[in-house]
C-alpha positions as CSV (number, residue, x, y, z in Angstrom):
1,M,-14.1,-13.9,-6.0
2,A,-17.1,-16.0,-6.7
3,S,-16.6,-19.1,-8.9
4,N,-19.0,-17.9,-11.5
5,D,-16.7,-14.8,-12.0
6,L,-13.9,-17.3,-13.0
7,S,-15.7,-18.9,-15.9
8,R,-17.2,-17.8,-19.2
9,R,-20.1,-19.1,-21.2
10,L,-19.2,-19.0,-24.9
11,F,-21.4,-20.6,-27.6
12,G,-22.7,-23.2,-25.2
13,L,-19.3,-24.0,-23.7
14,T,-18.1,-23.4,-20.2
15,V,-14.5,-22.0,-20.3
16,R,-12.4,-21.3,-17.2
17,K,-10.5,-18.1,-16.8
18,N,-6.8,-18.1,-16.0
19,A,-7.5,-17.2,-12.3
20,H,-9.7,-20.3,-11.7
21,P,-8.2,-22.6,-9.1
22,D,-8.4,-25.6,-11.5
23,I,-6.4,-23.7,-14.2
24,R,-3.9,-22.6,-11.7
25,K,-3.5,-26.1,-10.5
26,L,-3.1,-27.4,-14.1
27,R,-0.4,-24.8,-14.7
28,R,1.6,-25.9,-11.7
29,E,1.3,-29.6,-12.7
30,A,1.8,-29.2,-16.5
31,G,4.2,-26.3,-16.6
32,E,3.8,-23.3,-18.8
33,P,3.0,-24.1,-22.5
34,A,6.0,-23.2,-24.6
35,L,4.2,-22.2,-27.9
36,H,1.6,-19.7,-26.8
37,G,-1.1,-22.3,-26.0
38,N,-1.3,-20.9,-22.5
39,K,-4.8,-19.3,-22.5
40,F,-8.1,-18.7,-24.2
41,W,-7.7,-16.6,-27.4
42,K,-10.5,-14.4,-28.7
43,S,-10.3,-15.7,-32.2
44,S,-11.8,-18.9,-30.9
45,C,-15.0,-17.0,-30.7
46,L,-14.7,-16.1,-34.4
47,M,-14.3,-19.8,-35.2
48,M,-17.2,-20.9,-33.1
49,D,-19.4,-18.1,-34.6
50,Y,-18.5,-19.2,-38.1
51,L,-19.2,-22.9,-37.3
52,Q,-22.5,-22.0,-35.7
53,R,-23.6,-20.2,-38.8
54,T,-22.0,-22.7,-41.3
55,P,-22.4,-26.1,-39.5
56,L,-20.4,-29.2,-40.0
57,E,-22.1,-32.5,-40.7
58,K,-23.1,-34.5,-37.7
59,G,-20.4,-36.8,-36.6
60,A,-17.7,-35.1,-38.7
61,R,-14.1,-36.1,-38.1
62,V,-12.3,-32.9,-37.1
63,L,-8.6,-32.1,-36.7
64,D,-8.0,-29.0,-34.5
65,I,-4.4,-28.0,-35.4
66,G,-2.3,-26.0,-33.0
67,C,-5.2,-26.7,-30.6
68,G,-4.0,-24.9,-27.5
69,W,-6.9,-25.3,-25.0
70,G,-8.9,-27.0,-27.9
71,L,-12.0,-24.9,-27.6
72,G,-12.8,-25.0,-31.3
73,G,-12.7,-28.7,-31.4
74,I,-14.6,-29.0,-28.1
75,F,-17.3,-26.8,-29.7
76,C,-17.5,-29.2,-32.7
77,A,-17.8,-32.2,-30.4
78,K,-20.5,-30.7,-28.3
79,R,-22.5,-29.0,-31.1
80,F,-22.1,-31.6,-33.9
81,G,-21.2,-34.8,-32.2
82,A,-17.9,-34.5,-34.0
83,R,-15.0,-36.9,-33.5
84,V,-12.2,-34.5,-32.7
85,T,-8.4,-34.8,-32.5
86,G,-6.5,-31.9,-31.1
87,L,-3.0,-31.5,-32.6
88,D,-0.3,-29.5,-31.0
89,A,3.5,-29.6,-31.0
90,D,3.5,-28.8,-27.2
91,P,2.1,-31.6,-25.1
92,S,1.8,-29.4,-22.0
93,V,-1.5,-28.0,-23.5
94,F,-3.2,-31.3,-23.5
95,P,-4.2,-31.3,-19.8
96,F,-6.1,-28.1,-20.6
97,V,-7.8,-29.7,-23.6
98,H,-8.9,-32.8,-21.6
99,Y,-10.0,-30.6,-18.7
100,H,-12.3,-28.4,-20.8
101,A,-13.6,-31.4,-22.8
102,G,-14.6,-33.1,-19.5
103,L,-16.1,-29.9,-18.2
104,N,-18.3,-29.7,-21.3
105,R,-19.0,-33.5,-21.2
106,V,-17.3,-34.5,-24.5
107,S,-14.1,-36.3,-25.3
108,V,-11.2,-35.2,-27.5
109,D,-8.3,-37.2,-28.7
110,T,-4.9,-35.5,-28.6
111,W,-1.9,-35.8,-31.0
112,R,1.6,-34.4,-30.5
113,C,2.8,-33.4,-33.9
114,R,4.3,-30.5,-35.9
115,Y,2.4,-29.2,-38.9
116,E,5.0,-30.3,-41.5
117,K,4.8,-33.9,-40.1
118,V,1.1,-34.3,-40.8
119,S,1.0,-36.4,-44.0
120,R,-1.6,-36.5,-46.7
121,A,-2.5,-40.0,-45.5
122,D,-3.1,-38.6,-42.0
123,L,-5.3,-35.9,-43.3
124,A,-7.4,-38.4,-45.3
125,G,-8.9,-39.5,-42.0
126,F,-10.6,-36.1,-41.4
127,D,-13.6,-34.3,-42.9
128,A,-12.6,-30.8,-41.6
129,V,-9.4,-29.1,-40.3
130,I,-9.7,-26.0,-38.1
131,G,-7.1,-23.8,-36.4
132,T,-7.2,-20.6,-34.3
133,D,-4.5,-18.1,-33.7
134,I,-1.8,-20.3,-35.1
135,C,-0.1,-18.2,-37.7
136,F,1.7,-15.7,-35.5
137,W,5.3,-16.0,-36.9
138,D,6.4,-15.6,-40.5
139,K,8.0,-19.0,-40.4
140,L,4.6,-20.6,-39.8
141,E,3.1,-19.4,-43.1
142,N,4.7,-22.1,-45.3
143,P,3.9,-25.1,-43.1
144,L,0.3,-24.0,-42.7
145,Y,-0.1,-23.3,-46.4
146,N,1.4,-26.7,-47.3
147,L,-0.8,-28.4,-44.7
148,T,-3.9,-26.7,-46.2
149,R,-2.9,-27.9,-49.7
150,R,-2.3,-31.4,-48.5
151,A,-5.6,-31.5,-46.7
152,L,-7.5,-30.5,-49.9
153,Q,-5.5,-33.1,-51.9
154,A,-6.4,-35.7,-49.3
155,G,-10.2,-35.0,-49.6
156,V,-10.7,-32.9,-46.5
157,Q,-14.0,-31.0,-47.2
158,R,-13.2,-27.8,-45.3
159,V,-10.2,-26.1,-43.8
160,V,-11.0,-23.0,-41.6
161,L,-8.3,-20.9,-39.9
162,A,-9.1,-17.8,-37.7
163,D,-6.8,-15.1,-36.6
164,P,-6.9,-11.5,-35.2
165,G,-5.3,-10.4,-38.5
166,R,-1.6,-10.6,-38.0
167,P,0.6,-10.0,-41.1
168,P,1.8,-13.6,-41.4
169,F,-1.8,-14.9,-41.4
170,R,-2.9,-12.3,-43.9
171,S,-0.1,-13.4,-46.2
172,L,-1.1,-17.0,-45.7
173,A,-4.8,-16.3,-46.5
174,E,-4.0,-14.2,-49.6
175,R,-1.7,-17.0,-50.9
176,A,-4.4,-19.6,-50.2
177,E,-7.0,-17.4,-51.9
178,D,-4.8,-17.0,-55.0
179,K,-3.4,-20.6,-55.3
180,L,-6.0,-22.8,-53.6
181,G,-9.3,-21.0,-54.3
182,A,-9.7,-20.2,-50.6
183,T,-12.0,-17.5,-49.2
184,Y,-10.4,-14.8,-47.1
185,E,-12.9,-12.6,-45.1
186,E,-12.9,-10.1,-42.3
187,R,-15.2,-11.0,-39.4
188,E,-16.4,-9.2,-36.3
189,I,-18.7,-10.3,-33.5
190,R,-20.0,-8.5,-30.4
191,R,-21.6,-11.4,-28.5
192,P,-21.0,-13.3,-26.4
193,M,-17.6,-11.6,-26.5
194,K,-16.4,-8.8,-28.7
195,A,-13.8,-10.1,-31.2
196,S,-12.6,-9.2,-34.6
197,G,-10.2,-10.6,-37.1
198,C,-10.3,-12.7,-40.3
199,L,-11.0,-16.2,-41.5
200,M,-9.4,-18.3,-44.2
201,I,-11.9,-20.9,-45.6
202,A,-10.7,-23.5,-48.1
203,E,-13.3,-26.0,-49.4
204,Q,-13.7,-28.7,-51.9
């Protein structure tokens, strides 16, 4: 299989497919991620499409929560010159983050932490919080709602979460819409990859 068949071009980023030799090597070395951060998720395209249409300020400080491979944050670093921190509870995803950041000629800091441990003081160091495909269990709704609330209290200008539309995420988004004035919207794109789902956007 040709090497160009093992990569994607998405919103200006090069993203390796799971069968690429580099990804297979990283899996052998890092082990399988334990919390579903083991591949590219299509909702990343919804996030990048949204950010392309509604840009961040140049040099924004961005926290990518539940970052997995970190593609949303890497997009922010490449497109906006953002200073990005990728947060995940599972450190085995970080080699994939650093690999893709290097591949796309940007740098991303990484931070091992659980959502409930991210304090208001921590959040005050960021202008935007993003997250993709991170509310897949019912038990994640409360930590993510509380993190969103703390972020707004800390002065974060924008919190954006994307998901295919799982019930826990919809419950989170409806709650944030009701209690925090967030926007909850359906979204579908066809290029560069077909993807559909919804976004939760909470802003100051």
